[in-house]
C-alpha positions in Angstrom: 65.4 -28.8 81.8 67.9 -30.1 84.2 71.2 -28.5 84.9 73.0 -31.6 84.4 71.9 -31.5 81.0 74.3 -28.7 80.5 77.5 -30.3 81.7 80.7 -31.6 79.9 84.4 -32.5 80.9 87.2 -30.3 80.9 90.8 -30.8 81.1 92.0 -27.9 83.4 95.4 -27.8 81.0 92.7 -26.0 78.5 91.7 -23.2 80.5 93.7 -20.4 79.1 95.8 -18.6 81.7 97.5 -16.2 79.6 96.3 -14.2 75.9 97.7 -15.1 73.1 100.9 -12.1 71.8 98.3 -11.9 69.1 94.4 -10.9 69.6 93.4 -12.3 66.2 94.9 -15.3 66.5 92.9 -17.5 68.0 91.2 -20.2 66.5 87.9 -20.1 65.5 85.1 -22.9 65.0 82.4 -22.4 62.8 78.9 -24.2 63.5 76.7 -24.3 60.6 73.6 -24.8 62.4 71.2 -25.6 59.1 73.6 -28.1 57.8 74.6 -29.4 61.7 78.3 -29.3 60.7 81.2 -27.2 61.5 84.7 -26.6 60.7 88.0 -25.6 62.3 89.1 -21.8 61.3 91.2 -18.8 62.6 90.0 -15.8 63.6 91.9 -13.7 61.7 89.3 -15.0 58.8 85.9 -13.7 60.6 85.7 -11.5 57.5 85.4 -14.0 55.0 82.0 -14.8 56.5 80.3 -11.1 56.4 79.1 -9.1 53.5 76.7 -7.0 52.7 73.5 -6.7 54.9 75.3 -8.1 57.6 75.9 -6.2 60.8 78.1 -6.7 63.6 76.8 -6.0 67.3 79.7 -4.7 69.6 79.3 -4.4 73.4 81.2 -1.2 74.0 81.7 -1.6 77.7 84.7 -0.9 79.1 86.0 -3.1 82.3 87.3 -1.2 85.7 89.8 -2.4 87.9 87.3 -3.4 90.0 88.7 -5.9 92.6 90.4 -3.9 95.4 92.2 -4.7 98.6 91.8 -3.6 102.2 91.6 -4.4 105.7 89.4 -4.2 108.6 89.3 -0.9 109.9 87.3 -0.6 112.9 85.9 -1.3 116.7 83.3 -3.2 118.2 82.3 -3.3 122.3 81.7 -6.9 123.2 79.8 -7.7 126.7 82.2 -9.3 128.9 79.7 -10.7 131.7 76.3 -9.0 132.9 77.7 -6.8 135.5 80.8 -6.1 133.9 81.8 -3.1 131.5 81.9 -3.9 127.5 85.3 -5.0 126.1 86.4 -3.0 123.2 87.6 -5.3 120.4 90.1 -3.6 117.3 89.0 -5.5 114.2 91.8 -6.4 111.9 92.2 -8.8 108.7 92.5 -8.7 104.9 89.1 -7.8 102.8 88.9 -8.6 99.2 86.0 -6.4 97.4 84.6 -6.9 94.0 82.8 -4.2 93.1 79.5 -5.0 91.6 77.3 -2.2 90.4 76.9 1.6 91.8 73.6 1.8 93.5 73.1 5.7 94.0 73.0 8.4 91.7 76.4 10.5 93.3 78.4 6.8 93.0 79.1 6.8 96.2 77.2 3.3 97.0 78.0 0.2 95.6 76.4 -3.6 95.3 79.9 -5.6 95.7 81.1 -9.0 96.5 83.0 -9.1 100.3 85.5 -12.1 101.2 85.5 -13.2 104.2 81.7 -12.5 103.7 80.9 -14.0 107.4 83.1 -12.4 109.3 82.1 -9.0 107.6 79.2 -7.1 109.5 77.0 -4.6 109.1 78.7 -1.2 110.1 81.9 -2.4 109.7 84.4 0.0 107.8 87.2 -1.3 105.2 90.3 0.6 104.7 92.0 0.6 101.4 94.9 3.2 101.9 95.1 6.6 102.0 91.8 7.4 103.6 89.5 5.8 101.4 87.0 3.8 103.6 83.8 1.8 103.2 80.9 1.1 105.3 78.9 -1.9 105.3 75.4 -0.9 105.1 73.5 -4.1 104.4 73.8 -7.8 103.5 72.1 -9.3 100.2 71.5 -12.5 98.9 74.3 -14.8 97.6 77.0 -13.0 99.2 76.2 -9.5 98.3 76.7 -6.4 100.3 76.1 -2.9 99.9 78.6 -0.4 100.6 79.4 3.1 101.3 82.5 5.1 100.4 83.3 7.7 102.6 85.1 11.0 101.6 84.7 13.2 98.6 87.4 11.3 96.2 86.5 11.0 92.6 86.1 7.1 93.0 86.8 6.0 89.5 90.3 7.7 90.0 91.0 5.7 93.2 89.7 2.6 91.4 92.1 3.3 88.5 94.9 4.2 90.7 94.6 0.6 93.8 92.5 -1.4 91.9 93.1 -4.4 90.2 91.8 -6.2 87.0 89.0 -8.9 88.0 90.5 -11.6 86.3 88.3 -14.9 86.5 88.9 -17.2 89.2 89.7 -20.1 86.4 92.8 -18.2 85.8 94.9 -19.3 88.4 97.6 -16.2 88.6 97.4 -12.6 89.7 96.4 -10.3 87.3 99.3 -8.0 85.8 99.8 -4.4 84.7 99.3 -6.5 80.7 95.8 -7.5 81.9 94.5 -3.6 81.8 94.8 -3.7 78.2 94.3 -7.4 77.2 91.5 -8.1 79.0 89.4 -5.2 77.5 88.1 -5.1 74.1 90.1 -2.6 71.6 86.7 -0.8 71.0 85.8 -0.6 74.9 84.6 3.1 75.4 81.6 3.0 78.2 82.7 1.9 81.6 81.5 -0.2 83.6 82.2 -3.7 83.2 83.6 -6.1 86.0 84.1 -9.1 83.4 85.1 -8.7 79.8 82.7 -9.4 77.0 85.8 -11.7 75.8 84.0 -12.6 72.6 85.1 -9.1 71.6 88.9 -9.3 72.6 89.6 -11.3 69.6 89.1 -8.0 67.7 92.1 -6.1 66.3 91.4 -2.5 64.2 92.8 -4.6 61.1 90.3 -7.0 61.7 87.3 -4.7 62.1 88.3 -2.5 59.0 88.6 -6.3 57.2 84.9 -6.8 58.3 83.8 -3.5 57.1 85.7 -3.7 53.7 83.9 -6.9 53.1 80.5 -4.9 53.3 79.7 -5.0 56.9 78.1 -2.3 59.2 79.1 -2.3 62.5 76.8 -1.2 65.7 77.6 -0.6 69.0 75.4 -1.3 72.2 76.3 -1.0 76.1 75.5 -3.8 78.6 77.7 -3.3 81.8 78.6 -6.9 82.4 78.1 -7.6 86.2 77.0 -10.6 88.5 73.9 -11.8 86.1 76.2 -12.7 83.3 78.9 -15.1 85.7 76.7 -15.9 88.5 76.1 -19.6 89.2 72.9 -21.7 89.1 72.0 -22.8 92.0 68.5 -24.7 91.3 68.3 -28.0 89.5 66.0 -27.1 87.2 67.0 -24.1 85.1 63.1 -22.4 84.8 63.4 -21.8 88.1 66.9 -20.3 88.1 66.7 -16.0 87.9 69.5 -13.5 86.8 70.7 -10.5 88.6 69.8 -7.6 86.7 72.4 -5.3 84.2 72.0 -2.5 83.0 72.0 -1.6 78.8 71.6 1.2 76.5 71.3 1.2 72.9 71.8 5.0 70.8 69.4 5.6 68.3 72.1 6.0 65.7 73.0 2.8 66.1 69.8 1.1 66.4 68.6 2.6 62.8 72.2 0.9 61.6 70.8 -2.3 63.3 67.3 -1.7 61.7 69.1 -1.6 58.2 70.5 -4.8 58.3 70.0 -8.3 56.7 71.5 -9.9 59.3 72.8 -9.2 62.6 75.9 -10.7 64.0 76.1 -10.6 68.1 79.8 -10.8 69.2 79.3 -12.0 72.4 76.4 -13.6 74.7 75.7 -10.1 76.3 75.5 -8.1 72.9 72.7 -10.9 72.0 71.3 -10.3 75.4 70.8 -7.0 75.0 69.4 -6.7 71.6 66.9 -9.6 72.0 65.7 -7.7 75.0 64.9 -4.5 73.2 63.3 -6.8 70.8 61.1 -7.7 73.9 61.0 -4.6 74.6 59.3 -3.2 71.2 62.0 -3.4 69.1 65.5 -2.0 67.8 65.1 1.4 69.2 66.9 4.2 71.5 66.7 2.6 74.7 68.2 2.4 78.4 67.1 -0.1 81.3 68.0 -3.3 82.9 67.6 -6.6 81.7 67.7 -9.9 83.7 66.8 -11.9 80.6 67.5 -16.0 81.2 67.9 -17.4 77.5 68.1 -21.5 77.6 66.5 -23.9 74.9 63.0 -23.1 73.6 63.9 -18.8 73.7 62.2 -17.7 70.3 65.3 -15.5 68.8 63.8 -12.1 66.8 67.1 -10.2 66.5 70.1 -12.2 66.3 70.8 -13.9 63.0 74.7 -15.4 64.1 76.7 -15.5 67.4 80.6 -15.0 68.1 81.4 -16.1 71.6 84.1 -17.9 73.3 84.0 -21.2 75.1 81.8 -21.3 78.5 82.0 -23.0 81.6 79.5 -26.2 82.2 76.4 -25.8 83.8 76.3 -21.7 83.2 73.3 -19.8 82.0 76.1 -18.4 79.1 76.1 -22.1 77.9 72.4 -22.2 77.8 72.2 -19.3 75.9 74.8 -20.9 73.3 72.6 -24.3 73.2 69.7 -22.6 73.0 71.0 -20.5 69.5 72.8 -23.6 68.3 71.0 -26.6 70.0 71.9 -28.5 73.0 73.2 -31.8 71.3 75.0 -29.7 68.6 76.7 -27.4 71.3 78.1 -30.1 73.3 79.0 -32.3 70.5 81.1 -29.1 69.8 82.4 -28.8 72.6 83.2 -32.3 73.0 85.3 -31.9 69.2 86.8 -29.1 71.0 88.3 -30.6 73.7 89.5 -33.3 71.3 91.4 -30.6 69.4 92.9 -28.9 72.6 91.1 -25.5 71.6 91.9 -22.9 74.5 88.8 -22.2 76.5 87.4 -19.6 78.2 87.7 -15.5 78.6 91.7 -15.8 77.1 91.0 -18.7 75.4 89.6 -19.5 71.5 85.9 -19.0 69.8 83.4 -20.2 68.0 81.0 -18.5 65.5 77.9 -20.1 64.9 75.5 -19.1 61.5 
């Protein structure tokens, strides 16, 4: 399949820049796959679509302030002539780092994206203020770098103190204090994501309780959202694309709750990828590992019976996953309807329920 088959036009003003005052006030387009039609509803009506035998699968990964701003902090020697001594150059300039995932058991080494990447060489230091420094150990693909943080500080405490919420680049503003709460689900528990599982941003404790009152159960999985979820696709044939790995975990009691359900409603593409990865590895059971599962049309779903998801960027693996679940033509037609109906798109935008 060609990447161009997963494109659509979106007016920039439909990209949500702010969260709604009320999380559950978002619009929700309901797609009925068997009947091949949709209807416009409100997310607050979600409990009307669930009942006994249903299980909502929530990704409880917690976003941490993964965007750091620092300065180049080092000295390098440059030759100035065959018989001349080397010249010392003091490095300077602003540096932006997006932490992706820890690489070492002690948590001092990290995979990260560094900007400006081309200027930053192996061995250079980045200083983030108050003594926190990181050294570039190696270069990877697609701009990735391996960093090692120096010192003995509790790094997550430092990230909470000096880091910024890693809002997506299509949100054209600086992060604010309110984003620390709103770019986070109300059920987030396990720290480790660099992007929110955005389908869950609509939930309030009241909506969750209403779903339980309707007879649905709730299970939690953990998939830490990293580069694999939002990396761009660089190949024209989508079958040639490979996702980066992301870590996930399913606890035994949560797996049992899902096995007892008649229908699993995946809340977000990350929840869906986790449970489908589990099914490919022997079924819904206690599990910890990594997944690079790339879902596109033709994939045979074994776990998910319904999907709640936000609207996704064109030409992305997330849109392909939705197209695999609902059908490519049906999905793109629904997106055209959403554009005409002035739905709000992407992370802080509206959602669709595919049943």
